[in-house]
Structure formats: structure tokens, C-alpha cells
N, CA, C and O of each residue as an XYZ file, in Angstrom:
732
protein
N      -2.341    -16.409    -13.389
C      -3.403    -15.910    -12.623
C      -4.023    -14.807    -13.458
O      -3.285    -13.994    -14.015
N      -5.322    -14.740    -13.571
C      -6.048    -13.741    -14.280
C      -6.954    -12.973    -13.310
O      -7.804    -13.546    -12.628
N      -6.737    -11.659    -13.277
C      -7.506    -10.806    -12.379
C      -8.458     -9.966    -13.162
O      -8.078     -9.402    -14.188
N      -9.707     -9.856    -12.713
C     -10.658     -8.966    -13.273
C     -11.132     -7.995    -12.197
O     -10.933     -8.237    -11.006
N     -11.765     -6.888    -12.620
C     -12.278     -5.961    -11.641
C     -13.415     -6.597    -10.932
O     -14.569     -6.403    -11.314
N     -13.127     -7.370     -9.885
C     -14.154     -8.111     -9.178
C     -14.127     -7.942     -7.729
O     -14.678     -8.767     -7.000
N     -13.504     -6.899     -7.260
C     -13.439     -6.690     -5.799
C     -12.537     -7.714     -5.136
O     -12.809     -8.123     -4.008
N     -11.484     -8.137     -5.793
C     -10.566     -9.137     -5.280
C     -10.042     -8.696     -3.958
O      -9.681     -7.530     -3.800
N      -9.982     -9.615     -2.959
C      -9.378     -9.309     -1.644
C      -8.142    -10.132     -1.493
O      -8.090    -11.281     -1.933
N      -7.159     -9.565     -0.883
C      -5.864    -10.251     -0.651
C      -5.797    -10.955      0.671
O      -6.610    -10.691      1.556
N      -4.849    -11.845      0.827
C      -4.616    -12.528      2.048
C      -3.454    -11.837      2.792
O      -2.936    -10.838      2.292
N      -3.060    -12.300      3.885
C      -1.925    -11.738      4.643
C      -0.694    -11.739      3.754
O      -0.399    -12.718      3.068
N      -0.001    -10.649      3.781
C       1.128    -10.487      2.868
C       2.426    -10.901      3.590
O       2.796    -10.325      4.613
N       3.104    -11.915      3.029
C       4.386    -12.344      3.565
C       5.493    -11.546      2.978
O       6.472    -11.263      3.669
N       5.391    -11.164      1.730
C       6.387    -10.356      1.041
C       5.669     -9.226      0.358
O       4.629     -9.448     -0.261
N       6.179     -8.040      0.445
C       5.572     -6.880     -0.190
C       6.349     -6.451     -1.379
O       7.578     -6.395     -1.344
N       5.642     -6.143     -2.445
C       6.308     -5.821     -3.667
C       5.509     -4.708     -4.354
O       4.279     -4.701     -4.297
N       6.190     -3.789     -4.988
C       5.502     -2.723     -5.668
C       5.854     -2.760     -7.119
O       7.033     -2.814     -7.470
N       4.855     -2.731     -7.982
C       5.059     -2.678     -9.433
C       4.354     -1.429     -9.907
O       3.158     -1.291     -9.647
N       5.017     -0.510    -10.587
C       4.400      0.648    -11.116
C       3.423      0.231    -12.246
O       3.841     -0.340    -13.253
N       2.179      0.511    -12.068
C       1.194      0.058    -13.082
C       0.424      1.240    -13.661
O      -0.676      1.084    -14.191
N       1.020      2.418    -13.551
C       0.281      3.581    -14.084
C      -0.019      3.413    -15.571
O      -1.079      3.847    -16.022
N       0.850      2.816    -16.330
C       0.599      2.584    -17.723
C      -0.553      1.597    -17.964
O      -1.306      1.728    -18.929
N      -0.671      0.616    -17.076
C      -1.726     -0.375    -17.166
C      -3.047      0.286    -16.803
O      -4.070     -0.014    -17.417
N      -3.047      1.170    -15.830
C      -4.324      1.725    -15.312
C      -4.807      2.951    -16.004
O      -5.962      3.323    -15.794
N      -3.993      3.643    -16.848
C      -4.419      4.866    -17.442
C      -5.418      4.747    -18.586
O      -6.075      5.728    -18.934
N      -5.537      3.604    -19.155
C      -6.514      3.467    -20.263
C      -6.051      3.998    -21.567
O      -6.797      3.925    -22.543
N      -4.828      4.548    -21.653
C      -4.411      5.209    -22.907
C      -3.826      4.237    -23.894
O      -3.805      4.525    -25.090
N      -3.338      3.066    -23.433
C      -2.666      2.159    -24.332
C      -3.705      1.200    -24.979
O      -4.715      0.854    -24.367
N      -3.428      0.796    -26.201
C      -4.327     -0.168    -26.850
C      -4.279     -1.505    -26.122
O      -3.268     -1.838    -25.504
N      -5.339     -2.255    -26.187
C      -5.443     -3.573    -25.529
C      -4.290     -4.431    -26.069
O      -4.000     -4.460    -27.265
N      -3.641     -5.138    -25.104
C      -2.538     -6.037    -25.456
C      -1.208     -5.411    -25.647
O      -0.184     -6.094    -25.696
N      -1.210     -4.037    -25.764
C       0.061     -3.392    -25.991
C       0.700     -2.911    -24.658
O       1.800     -2.359    -24.664
N       0.038     -3.112    -23.581
C       0.510     -2.537    -22.322
C       1.019     -3.679    -21.442
O       0.235     -4.552    -21.070
N       2.307     -3.699    -21.101
C       2.927     -4.725    -20.321
C       3.962     -4.024    -19.397
O       4.654     -3.111    -19.847
N       4.069     -4.424    -18.160
C       5.056     -3.891    -17.255
C       5.667     -5.004    -16.413
O       4.982     -5.973    -16.084
N       6.946     -4.881    -16.060
C       7.656     -5.842    -15.286
C       8.178     -5.175    -14.027
O       8.629     -4.031    -14.095
N       8.138     -5.832    -12.894
C       8.642     -5.290    -11.656
C      10.125     -5.050    -11.744
O      10.831     -5.697    -12.517
N      10.606     -4.082    -10.919
C      12.031     -3.789    -10.915
C      12.847     -4.903    -10.278
O      12.306     -5.808     -9.644
N      14.196     -4.817    -10.464
C      15.128     -5.808     -9.893
C      15.330     -5.604     -8.383
O      15.906     -6.450     -7.699
N      14.839     -4.452     -7.879
C      14.991     -4.169     -6.479
C      13.613     -4.116     -5.814
O      12.615     -3.872     -6.492
N      13.547     -4.332     -4.553
C      12.285     -4.191     -3.778
C      12.084     -2.753     -3.508
O      12.999     -2.087     -3.021
N      10.915     -2.229     -3.802
C      10.544     -0.851     -3.502
C       9.728     -0.887     -2.251
O       8.694     -1.552     -2.203
N      10.184     -0.160     -1.193
C       9.487     -0.172      0.118
C       8.017      0.283      0.017
O       7.684      1.243     -0.678
N       7.190     -0.426      0.717
C       5.769     -0.054      0.869
C       5.651      0.644      2.215
O       5.876      0.042      3.265
N       5.290      1.942      2.167
C       5.117      2.677      3.399
C       3.621      2.949      3.606
O       2.970      3.625      2.809
N       3.110      2.396      4.704
C       1.664      2.537      5.025
C       1.538      3.477      6.216
O       2.238      3.289      7.211
N       0.690      4.458      6.150
C       0.405      5.357      7.282
C      -0.999      5.062      7.742
O      -1.930      5.167      6.943
N      -1.192      4.705      8.970
C      -2.496      4.554      9.563
C      -2.768      5.833     10.339
O      -2.033      6.174     11.266
N      -3.846      6.552      9.950
C      -4.102      7.869     10.408
C      -5.574      8.134     10.620
O      -6.410      7.279     10.329
N      -5.902      9.322     11.127
C      -7.310      9.728     11.297
C      -7.340     11.201     11.433
O      -6.435     11.804     12.009
N      -8.373     11.793     10.910
C      -8.596     13.249     11.074
C      -8.811     13.621     12.530
O      -8.593     14.772     12.909
N      -9.238     12.663     13.359
C      -9.463     12.957     14.763
C      -8.225     12.854     15.638
O      -8.288     13.127     16.836
N      -7.095     12.462     15.047
C      -5.845     12.306     15.778
C      -5.027     13.586     15.694
O      -4.638     13.997     14.600
N      -4.763     14.211     16.814
C      -4.078     15.471     16.819
C      -2.595     15.334     16.474
O      -1.947     16.322     16.129
N      -2.062     14.130     16.564
C      -0.646     13.891     16.224
C      -0.452     13.482     14.746
O       0.677     13.323     14.282
N      -1.541     13.321     14.042
C      -1.408     12.812     12.679
C      -1.072     13.822     11.598
O      -0.434     13.406     10.631
N      -1.426     15.106     11.648
C      -1.077     16.012     10.593
C       0.384     16.013     10.113
O       0.651     15.990      8.912
N       1.362     16.040     11.110
C       2.751     15.955     10.633
C       3.041     14.707      9.878
O       3.785     14.781      8.900
N       2.502     13.516     10.252
C       2.729     12.291      9.565
C       2.068     12.318      8.162
O       2.626     11.812      7.189
N       0.863     12.923      8.094
C       0.197     13.046      6.814
C       1.003     13.940      5.832
O       1.121     13.624      4.649
N       1.547     15.049      6.349
C       2.394     15.877      5.500
C       3.658     15.179      4.992
O       4.051     15.304      3.832
N       4.286     14.422      5.937
C       5.475     13.630      5.600
C       5.167     12.661      4.489
O       5.879     12.603      3.486
N       4.071     11.875      4.673
C       3.718     10.887      3.659
C       3.399     11.557      2.325
O       3.795     11.055      1.273
N       2.677     12.699      2.358
C       2.385     13.419      1.151
C       3.642     13.836      0.388
O       3.640     13.908     -0.841
N       4.713     14.109      1.133
C       5.996     14.450      0.484
C       6.647     13.340     -0.256
O       7.525     13.572     -1.087
N       6.226     12.097      0.033
C       6.793     10.918     -0.660
C       6.071     10.638     -1.945
O       6.540      9.817     -2.733
N       4.914     11.299     -2.208
C       4.148     11.079     -3.409
C       4.928     11.301     -4.668
O       5.620     12.312     -4.792
N       4.842     10.408     -5.589
C       5.509     10.531     -6.856
C       6.940      9.986     -6.882
O       7.559      9.941     -7.944
N       7.465      9.577     -5.743
C       8.806      9.036     -5.717
C       8.855      7.600     -6.327
O       7.995      6.770     -6.034
N       9.820      7.342     -7.130
C       9.994      5.962     -7.693
C      10.666      5.051     -6.742
O      10.854      3.871     -7.036
N      11.055      5.587     -5.547
C      11.786      4.776     -4.565
C      10.952      4.264     -3.447
O      11.437      3.553     -2.567
N       9.658      4.629     -3.474
C       8.783      4.194     -2.408
C       7.369      4.192     -2.905
O       7.022      4.996     -3.771
N       6.517      3.291     -2.373
C       5.066      3.295     -2.598
C       4.451      3.743     -1.272
O       4.589      3.053     -0.262
N       3.756      4.924     -1.268
C       3.255      5.451     -0.031
C       1.720      5.355     -0.093
O       1.118      5.718     -1.103
N       1.106      4.880      0.958
C      -0.341      4.715      1.048
C      -0.832      5.115      2.456
O      -0.235      4.715      3.455
N      -1.907      5.895      2.530
C      -2.532      6.305      3.787
C      -3.836      5.547      3.954
O      -4.641      5.423      3.031
N      -4.010      5.046      5.167
C      -5.225      4.314      5.468
C      -5.896      5.018      6.692
O      -5.358      4.982      7.799
N      -7.014      5.621      6.485
C      -7.738      6.297      7.563
C      -8.570      5.278      8.331
O      -9.472      4.661      7.763
N      -8.279      5.098      9.607
C      -8.936      4.130     10.480
C     -10.223      4.770     11.056
O     -10.354      5.992     11.130
N     -11.142      3.913     11.450
C     -12.438      4.408     11.908
C     -12.594      4.347     13.433
O     -13.664      4.718     13.916
N     -11.624      3.914     14.214
C     -11.820      3.810     15.644
C     -11.848      5.120     16.322
O     -12.294      5.186     17.467
N     -11.396      6.195     15.695
C     -11.525      7.545     16.228
C     -12.968      8.056     16.108
O     -13.407      8.884     16.906
N     -13.671      7.572     15.142
C     -15.037      8.029     14.887
C     -15.962      7.837     16.125
O     -16.744      8.722     16.472
N     -15.849      6.699     16.752
C     -16.637      6.406     17.917
C     -16.279      7.272     19.160
O     -17.026      7.349     20.135
N     -15.124      7.898     19.062
C     -14.686      8.817     20.107
C     -15.165     10.241     19.910
O     -14.829     11.148     20.671
N     -15.982     10.412     18.836
C     -16.503     11.774     18.568
C     -15.714     12.543     17.556
O     -15.952     13.741     17.398
N     -14.778     11.924     16.850
C     -13.990     12.577     15.854
C     -14.180     11.916     14.503
O     -13.278     11.223     14.031
N     -15.331     12.110     13.865
C     -15.589     11.434     12.572
C     -14.609     11.900     11.507
O     -14.247     13.073     11.417
N     -14.203     10.937     10.715
C     -13.247     11.117      9.589
C     -13.960     10.679      8.301
O     -14.373      9.526      8.173
N     -14.095     11.595      7.367
C     -14.887     11.204      6.123
C     -14.157     10.205      5.296
O     -14.772      9.571      4.439
N     -12.833     10.017      5.505
C     -12.061      9.041      4.731
C     -11.933      7.706      5.489
O     -11.399      6.746      4.933
N     -12.403      7.625      6.728
C     -12.184      6.454      7.559
C     -13.014      5.279      7.002
O     -14.072      5.436      6.393
N     -12.439      4.085      7.266
C     -13.076      2.874      6.835
C     -12.819      1.733      7.829
O     -11.699      1.572      8.313
N     -13.812      0.978      8.118
C     -13.608     -0.208      8.988
C     -12.640     -1.195      8.325
O     -11.929     -1.920      9.022
N     -12.607     -1.229      7.012
C     -11.675     -2.154      6.286
C     -10.241     -1.670      6.530
O      -9.334     -2.500      6.584
N     -10.005     -0.383      6.677
C      -8.638      0.097      6.930
C      -8.232     -0.295      8.371
O      -7.085     -0.672      8.611
N      -9.184     -0.202      9.326
C      -8.952     -0.659     10.706
C      -8.649     -2.142     10.677
O      -7.695     -2.574     11.325
N      -9.416     -2.940      9.957
C      -9.171     -4.374      9.853
C      -7.805     -4.661      9.275
O      -7.110     -5.570      9.727
N      -7.425     -3.904      8.295
C      -6.078     -4.078      7.664
C      -4.972     -3.814      8.658
O      -4.013     -4.579      8.767
N      -5.121     -2.699      9.396
C      -4.086     -2.356     10.414
C      -4.024     -3.510     11.461
O      -2.928     -3.927     11.834
N      -5.110     -3.993     11.906
C      -5.106     -5.123     12.877
C      -4.442     -6.324     12.318
O      -3.634     -6.959     12.995
N      -4.763     -6.668     11.072
C      -4.166     -7.857     10.399
C      -2.634     -7.647     10.272
O      -1.859     -8.566     10.536
N      -2.227     -6.484      9.883
C      -0.790     -6.178      9.763
C      -0.079     -6.333     11.132
O       1.019     -6.885     11.203
N      -0.699     -5.854     12.181
C      -0.169     -5.944     13.516
C      -0.019     -7.401     13.926
O       1.027     -7.788     14.446
N      -1.049     -8.220     13.701
C      -0.937     -9.636     14.027
C       0.141    -10.317     13.253
O       0.893    -11.114     13.814
N       0.248    -10.019     11.929
C       1.256    -10.680     11.074
C       2.622    -10.263     11.434
O       3.538    -11.072     11.294
N       2.856     -9.026     11.904
C       4.219     -8.562     12.191
C       4.680     -8.877     13.650
O       5.868     -8.805     13.965
N       3.715     -9.223     14.511
C       4.066     -9.533     15.888
C       4.102     -8.277     16.760
O       4.482     -8.349     17.929
N       3.704     -7.110     16.197
C       3.658     -5.880     16.989
C       2.657     -6.006     18.138
O       1.742     -6.827     18.061
N       2.804     -5.246     19.155
C       1.962     -5.371     20.336
C       0.645     -4.672     20.250
O      -0.335     -5.138     20.831
N       0.577     -3.514     19.511
C      -0.722     -2.764     19.436
C      -0.712     -1.866     18.217
O       0.327     -1.630     17.601
N      -1.887     -1.373     17.883
C      -2.095     -0.430     16.827
C      -2.298      0.965     17.390
O      -2.857      1.114     18.477
N      -1.853      1.993     16.669
C      -2.015      3.331     17.180
C      -2.033      4.290     15.939
O      -1.817      3.844     14.812
N      -2.295      5.608     16.168
C      -2.187      6.560     15.110
C      -1.319      7.707     15.629
O      -1.390      8.044     16.810
N      -0.515      8.299     14.776
C      -0.176      7.826     13.456
C       0.779      6.665     13.534
O       1.790      6.744     14.231
N       0.486      5.595     12.840
C       1.362      4.455     12.791
C       1.901      4.284     11.379
O       1.133      4.312     10.417
N       3.221      4.107     11.240
C       3.899      3.905      9.966
C       4.371      2.494      9.945
O       5.009      2.034     10.893
N       4.071      1.783      8.871
C       4.596      0.435      8.629
C       5.401      0.507      7.375
O       4.950      1.054      6.369
N       6.593     -0.041      7.418
C       7.447     -0.164      6.235
C       7.637     -1.636      5.948
O       8.201     -2.377      6.753
N       7.151     -2.054      4.773
C       7.164     -3.449      4.367
C       6.528     -4.332      5.446
O       7.031     -5.418      5.732
N       5.443     -3.879      6.034
C       4.667     -4.617      6.983
C       5.205     -4.586      8.421
O       4.667     -5.273      9.288
N       6.235     -3.817      8.680
C       6.824     -3.741      9.995
C       6.667     -2.326     10.589
O       6.803     -1.318      9.896
N       6.377     -2.299     11.898
C       6.212     -1.018     12.587
C       7.484     -0.199     12.396
O       8.577     -0.717     12.625
N       7.378      1.043     11.990
C       8.529      1.897     11.749
C       8.344      3.195     12.563
O       7.598      4.081     12.146
N       8.995      3.305     13.678
C       8.893      4.498     14.552
C       9.940      5.505     14.178
O       9.989      6.566     14.800
N      10.809      5.238     13.173
C      11.857      6.162     12.823
C      11.511      7.248     11.844
O      12.373      8.036     11.455
N      10.210      7.303     11.425
C       9.882      8.375     10.463
C      10.150      9.694     11.169
O       9.997      9.744     12.389
N      10.531     10.748     10.498
C      10.466     10.941      9.054
C      11.672     10.402      8.305
O      11.774     10.612      7.096
N      12.573      9.728      8.963
C      13.719      9.176      8.223
C      13.338      7.811      7.670
O      12.836      6.955      8.399
N      13.587      7.609      6.339
C      13.285      6.318      5.739
C      14.441      5.333      6.028
O      15.599      5.744      6.107
N      14.125      4.054      6.182
C      15.201      3.087      6.304
C      15.992      3.035      4.989
O      15.422      3.055      3.898
N      17.305      2.968      5.128
C      18.167      2.890      3.994
C      18.468      1.502      3.565
O      18.252      0.567      4.335
N      18.962      1.315      2.362
C      19.352      0.017      1.878
C      18.460     -0.454      0.808
O      17.236     -0.419      0.934
N      19.068     -0.906     -0.266
C      18.367     -1.482     -1.352
C      18.365     -2.981     -1.286
O      19.415     -3.618     -1.201
N      17.203     -3.532     -1.325
C      17.063     -4.993     -1.220
C      16.746     -5.542     -2.632
O      15.964     -4.950     -3.375
N      17.360     -6.664     -2.977
C      17.010     -7.259     -4.281
C      15.587     -7.793     -4.259
O      15.085     -8.246     -3.230
N      14.966     -7.729     -5.399
C      13.569     -8.309     -5.477
C      13.639     -9.814     -5.239
O      14.512    -10.493     -5.779
N      12.744    -10.318     -4.450
C      12.623    -11.752     -4.264
C      11.490    -12.363     -5.019
O      11.327    -13.583     -5.051
N      10.693    -11.501     -5.638
C       9.601    -11.959     -6.427
C       9.574    -11.045     -7.667
O       9.809     -9.842     -7.545
N       9.302    -11.577     -8.803
C       9.167    -10.845    -10.071
C       7.711    -10.946    -10.483
O       7.092    -12.009    -10.432
N       7.188     -9.797    -10.894
C       5.757     -9.733    -11.298
C       5.694     -9.068    -12.644
O       6.335     -8.040    -12.862
N       4.920     -9.646    -13.562
C       4.674     -9.068    -14.849
C       3.153     -8.920    -15.003
O       2.392     -9.868    -14.811
N       2.749     -7.712    -15.352
C       1.330     -7.385    -15.616
C       1.145     -7.086    -17.039
O       1.930     -6.346    -17.632
N       0.101     -7.654    -17.629
C      -0.275     -7.361    -19.028
C      -1.712     -7.174    -19.149
O      -2.495     -8.014    -18.705
N      -2.114     -6.054    -19.760
C      -3.550     -5.730    -19.976
C      -3.991     -6.600    -21.130
O      -3.386     -6.602    -22.202
N      -5.102     -7.366    -20.880
C      -5.639     -8.239    -21.907
C      -6.837     -7.583    -22.579
O      -7.045     -7.766    -23.778
N      -7.635     -6.816    -21.819
C      -8.757     -6.075    -22.350
C      -9.129     -5.012    -21.342
O      -8.473     -4.944    -20.302
N     -10.116     -4.188    -21.563
C     -10.370     -3.065    -20.629
C     -10.575     -3.435    -19.174
O     -10.364     -2.591    -18.303
N     -10.989     -4.694    -18.866
C     -11.243     -5.051    -17.490
C     -10.410     -6.193    -16.976
O     -10.594     -6.601    -15.829
N      -9.489     -6.739    -17.775
C      -8.624     -7.843    -17.380
C      -7.192     -7.579    -17.461
O      -6.696     -6.982    -18.416
N      -6.493     -8.036    -16.424
C      -5.054     -7.919    -16.367
C      -4.485     -9.298    -16.038
O      -4.944     -9.932    -15.088
N      -3.516     -9.769    -16.784
C      -2.890    -11.064    -16.550
C      -1.678    -10.773    -15.638
O      -0.900     -9.857    -15.903
N      -1.534    -11.574    -14.553
C      -0.437    -11.413    -13.625
C       0.386    -12.665    -13.670
O      -0.136    -13.764    -13.482
N       1.697    -12.512    -13.922
C       2.625    -13.664    -13.844
C       3.570    -13.365    -12.711
O       4.170    -12.292    -12.641
N       3.695    -14.347    -11.810
C       4.534    -14.214    -10.632
C       5.601    -15.307    -10.652
O       5.271    -16.474    -10.859
N       6.841    -14.968    -10.448
C       7.912    -15.922    -10.352
C       8.761    -15.538     -9.178
O       8.924    -14.351     -8.895
N       9.319    -16.531     -8.472
C      10.174    -16.276     -7.303
C      11.631    -16.248     -7.687
O      12.060    -16.897     -8.641
N      12.362    -15.502     -6.946
C      13.798    -15.338     -7.067
C      14.449    -15.963     -5.784
O      13.737    -16.262     -4.826
N      15.736    -16.150     -5.771
C      16.359    -16.700     -4.535
C      16.051    -15.829     -3.323
O      16.089    -14.600     -3.370
N      15.749    -16.524     -2.251
C      15.398    -15.823     -0.985
C      13.969    -15.507     -0.814
O      13.586    -14.924      0.200
N      13.134    -15.872     -1.783
C      11.679    -15.652     -1.680
C      11.109    -16.442     -0.508
O      11.555    -17.560     -0.252
N      10.140    -15.892      0.205
C       9.462    -16.670      1.235
C       8.657    -17.838      0.646
O       8.244    -17.776     -0.512
N       8.433    -18.888      1.423
C       7.703    -20.018      0.892
C       6.233    -19.738      0.682
O       5.555    -20.483     -0.025
N       5.728    -18.673      1.286
C       4.287    -18.361      1.182
C       4.173    -16.898      0.769
O       4.797    -16.026      1.373
N       3.410    -16.644     -0.218
C       3.195    -15.271     -0.658
C       1.713    -14.943     -0.727
O       0.879    -15.834     -0.893
N       1.389    -13.671     -0.600
C       0.027    -13.145     -0.748
C       0.063    -11.992     -1.699
O       1.116    -11.399     -1.931
N      -1.084    -11.664     -2.258
C      -1.115    -10.558     -3.191
C      -2.285     -9.601     -2.788
O      -3.423    -10.018     -2.571
N      -1.934     -8.342     -2.708
C      -2.954     -7.304     -2.500
C      -3.089     -6.536     -3.810
O      -2.091     -6.092     -4.377
N      -4.263     -6.387     -4.269
C      -4.561     -5.604     -5.477
C      -5.239     -4.367     -5.001
O      -6.325     -4.459     -4.428
N      -4.647     -3.174     -5.208
C      -5.245     -1.947     -4.696
C      -5.233     -0.864     -5.720
O      -4.321     -0.779     -6.542
N      -6.228     -0.041     -5.677
C      -6.340      1.190     -6.459
C      -6.014      2.267     -5.506
O      -6.712      2.424     -4.503
N      -4.944      3.056     -5.770
C      -4.572      4.184     -4.971
C      -4.957      5.464     -5.632
O      -4.790      5.617     -6.842
N      -5.482      6.410     -4.849
C      -5.864      7.717     -5.332
C      -5.145      8.763     -4.469
O      -4.791      8.515     -3.316
N      -4.951      9.898     -5.054
C      -4.406     11.015     -4.264
C      -5.133     12.291     -4.582
O      -6.024     12.314     -5.430
N      -4.756     13.358     -3.902
C      -5.395     14.622     -4.144
C      -6.633     14.893     -3.309
O      -7.245     15.947     -3.482
N      -7.020     14.034     -2.446
C      -8.184     14.248     -1.561
C      -7.740     15.177     -0.426
O      -6.741     14.928      0.248
N      -8.497     16.236     -0.238
C      -8.138     17.276      0.751
C      -9.396     17.556      1.579
O     -10.515     17.548      1.066
N      -9.176     17.804      2.876
C     -10.230     18.194      3.739
C      -9.647     19.230      4.759
O      -8.446     19.261      5.027
N     -10.543     20.051      5.296
C     -10.134     20.990      6.289
C     -10.604     20.503      7.635
O     -11.808     20.357      7.848
N      -9.703     20.250      8.538
C     -10.038     19.725      9.892
C     -10.111     20.887     10.825
O      -9.143     21.623     11.013
N     -11.296     21.048     11.420
C     -11.505     22.113     12.392
C     -11.093     21.606     13.762
O     -11.314     20.442     14.095
N     -10.478     22.507     14.574
C     -10.102     22.080     15.916
C     -11.089     22.474     16.944
O     -10.902     22.179     18.124
């Protein structure tokens, strides 16, 4: 599979996997010299669905920010836009984040979406700030190789226990965005 910077959209994710690609994305390596392989263990994907209009969200935002930089978890915040229509506009909110939350809820069988909502590997996790323990072996192996400044080759192979159907989400994550929320 060859991916280019083309706004690729993913399908519903049956298995979640994190591959550290900072070396691929930093632009410092010469073309063809940058290759990374996923770890032997599954790294949990922690998703926080939040909004600046949600009075219960700041503690969850701080908790998720504390996970930043950990090699043991991939943490991502998605600001939903349904609070905007209630008079609480959020400059980071996106209808696509709201759509993602709804799709994750449907895929996991959860009953409803809310903020702050934490999903761990696609499942509703009400136990935060405690992370679920246990190391799971990787069921999928991913290798990424930079081919040129805009192309990355992705090789995917399954391991024992892999689900019969897989989906891939390609995402660019940023951090360091700050805003002051007035009450």
C-alpha cells in the first residue's frame, strides 16, 4: 500500500495500532533512509472527546496532557462541535471529530456519546485517570518507509489473533495548542 499526502480517510477501525513515526515525519532523514517498524506489543490508543464549552472537561484535558510523550500510550484529543450550537463555541471543534466520536460509539456498541469521553482502543473507558493495565501482544505488524518527501510505503502483516477485518487511520497529531477559556 502506498500512501501520499492526499487527505486519505480511514474506515472503521477493528484493531488499533500505534507506530511511532516521528522519524518519518520530521523531514530530517534523507529519502529512503527512514524506516520504522511497529513494536511487538500493542500500544493503547487513548482518545479524549472534549469541548471548551464542557465544564467537566478541563480535568480530563489536563490528565490527557500528562500522557504526552509517553512511549506506552498514544494520546489524542478530539474537540467536538455539538457544544457550539449550545452557545459555547470551541475554536478547536470540528464536525469531523463529532462524526468520529459517533462512528466509534456505533462500532463499540456504546449507548451514547458525551464529554469528556475517554476511549481506550475504541472502547468507552470510564476508569480514567487510571489507565487499564496489561500488555497485549501486537496482532498486526506495520512497517513504514519514506520513499520521497510526500510518499510513505506501508507494509502490513497479521500476527496470530489478528481480526479478520482491519482498517487504517492516517493522522497527523499536533500538540502545544493553548487557549484561555473564560467562564
